C-alpha positions in Angstrom: -17.8 -8.0 20.6 -15.3 -5.3 19.9 -16.1 -1.7 18.8 -13.8 1.2 18.4 -14.3 4.7 16.9 -11.3 6.8 15.9 -11.0 10.2 14.1 -8.7 10.4 11.2 -5.5 12.4 11.9 -2.7 13.6 9.5 -0.6 10.6 10.6 -3.3 8.2 9.4 -3.3 9.8 5.9 0.6 9.7 5.7 0.6 6.1 6.8 -2.0 5.2 4.1 0.1 7.0 1.4 3.3 5.3 2.5 1.6 1.9 2.7 0.1 2.2 -0.8 3.4 3.4 -2.4 5.6 0.8 -0.7 3.2 -2.1 -1.4 2.9 -1.2 -5.1 6.6 -0.3 -5.5 8.6 -3.1 -4.0 12.3 -2.8 -3.3 13.2 -4.9 -6.4 11.5 -2.3 -8.7 13.4 0.5 -7.0 16.7 -1.4 -7.5 15.8 -2.0 -11.1 15.0 1.7 -11.6 18.4 2.6 -10.1 20.2 0.1 -12.3 18.4 1.3 -15.4 19.4 4.9 -14.6 23.0 3.9 -14.3 22.7 2.0 -17.6 21.2 5.0 -19.3 24.1 7.2 -18.1 26.7 4.7 -19.2 25.0 4.3 -22.6 24.8 8.0 -23.1 28.5 8.4 -22.3 29.5 5.6 -24.6 27.2 6.8 -27.4 28.5 10.4 -27.1 32.1 9.1 -27.2 31.7 6.8 -30.2 29.2 8.7 -32.3 27.9 5.4 -33.7 24.2 5.5 -34.8 23.5 2.2 -33.0 24.7 3.6 -29.7 22.4 6.6 -30.1 19.4 4.2 -30.8 20.2 2.3 -27.6 20.3 5.5 -25.7 16.9 6.3 -27.1 15.4 2.9 -26.0 17.0 3.2 -22.6 15.7 6.8 -22.2 12.2 5.7 -23.2 12.3 3.0 -20.6 13.3 5.5 -17.9 10.5 7.9 -19.0 8.0 5.0 -18.7 9.3 4.1 -15.2 9.2 7.7 -14.1 5.6 8.0 -15.3 4.7 4.9 -13.4 6.2 6.2 -10.2 4.6 9.6 -10.6 1.2 8.1 -11.3 1.6 5.8 -8.3 2.3 8.7 -6.0 -0.6 10.7 -7.3 -2.9 7.7 -6.8 -1.7 7.2 -3.3 -2.3 10.9 -2.5 -5.8 10.7 -4.0 -6.5 7.5 -2.0 -5.5 9.1 1.2 -8.2 11.7 0.6 -10.7 8.9 1.1 -9.9 9.4 4.8 -10.8 13.1 5.4 -9.2 14.7 8.4 -11.4 14.5 11.5 -13.8 12.0 9.9 -14.9 9.1 12.2 -14.1 5.4 11.5 -15.9 2.8 13.6 -14.7 -0.8 13.5 -16.9 -3.5 15.0 -16.0 -7.1 15.3 -18.8 -9.5 16.4 -20.3 -12.8 15.6 -21.5 -11.6 12.2 -18.1 -10.4 11.0 -16.0 -7.3 10.7 -17.9 -4.1 10.2 -16.5 -0.7 9.2 -18.5 2.5 9.2 -17.2 5.8 7.9 -18.9 8.9 6.6 -19.1 7.3 3.2 -19.2 3.6 3.8 -21.1 1.1 6.0 -19.7 -2.3 5.2 -20.0 -5.7 6.8 -17.5 -8.4 5.9 -18.9 -11.8 7.1 -16.5 -14.3 8.5 -16.3 -16.6 5.5 -15.0 -13.5 3.5 -12.2 -12.7 6.1 -9.0 -14.8 6.3 -6.9 -12.8 8.8 -5.2 -9.5 9.4 -1.7 -7.9 9.4 -0.4 -4.9 11.3 2.1 -3.2 9.0 3.5 0.3 8.3 1.0 2.1 10.6 -2.0 0.3 9.0 -4.1 -2.8 9.7 -4.7 -4.8 6.6 -7.7 -7.2 6.9 -7.3 -9.9 4.3 -10.1 -11.4 2.3 -10.9 -15.0 1.5 -8.1 -15.3 -1.0 -5.6 -13.5 1.1 -6.2 -10.2 -0.8 -6.3 -6.9 1.1 -10.0 -6.3 1.8 -9.8 -3.4 4.2 -7.0 -1.0 5.0 -7.5 0.8 8.3 -5.3 3.0 10.5 -3.3 1.0 13.0 -5.0 2.5 16.0 -8.5 1.4 14.8 -7.8 -2.2 16.2 -6.2 -3.0 19.6 -3.8 -5.9 19.9 -6.6 -7.9 21.7 -9.1 -7.2 18.9 -6.6 -8.3 16.3 -5.9 -11.5 18.2 -9.6 -12.1 18.5 -10.1 -11.5 14.7 -7.3 -14.0 14.1 -9.0 -16.6 16.3 -12.3 -16.2 14.5 -10.6 -16.7 11.1 -8.6 -19.7 12.2 -5.3 -18.0 11.5 -3.0 -15.9 13.5 -2.5 -12.2 13.5 0.8 -11.4 11.7 3.0 -9.2 13.9 3.9 -5.7 12.8 6.6 -5.5 10.2 9.3 -2.9 10.4 8.8 -0.1 7.8 
């Protein structure tokens, strides 16, 4: 059996925000956003130089796409900030791994995820992500909530292996 209690620190909140933003906003989307910005500037320049109505319509469509993208990014950041508030500073998080499964106890939650519902865990970007039965993130915990030995034991119980920390 493994049990560990930690108290949430500002670094845990920052890591959760960073994890949520980078997992929802992959590098491909950032590249697409940069390319669409360059396209918008190019279209605006060409439309202004030509004065053709079709060019102005294209600038409008490209500008509308940029506004949608900016709204998405802003909403994502607000949601990540709101989600990090679910870990109030100084609040305790207790993680327990035993024969019943993985248990997490916070000031708001007392949850037990039985072994058939857990498929493994990753250590990434300052967080530990415990994956559910369909490889979906089930729990997102601060990295220091689970030791390397506990993560390896969890991997052994699920029949997988703990994925090593990825560079962030």
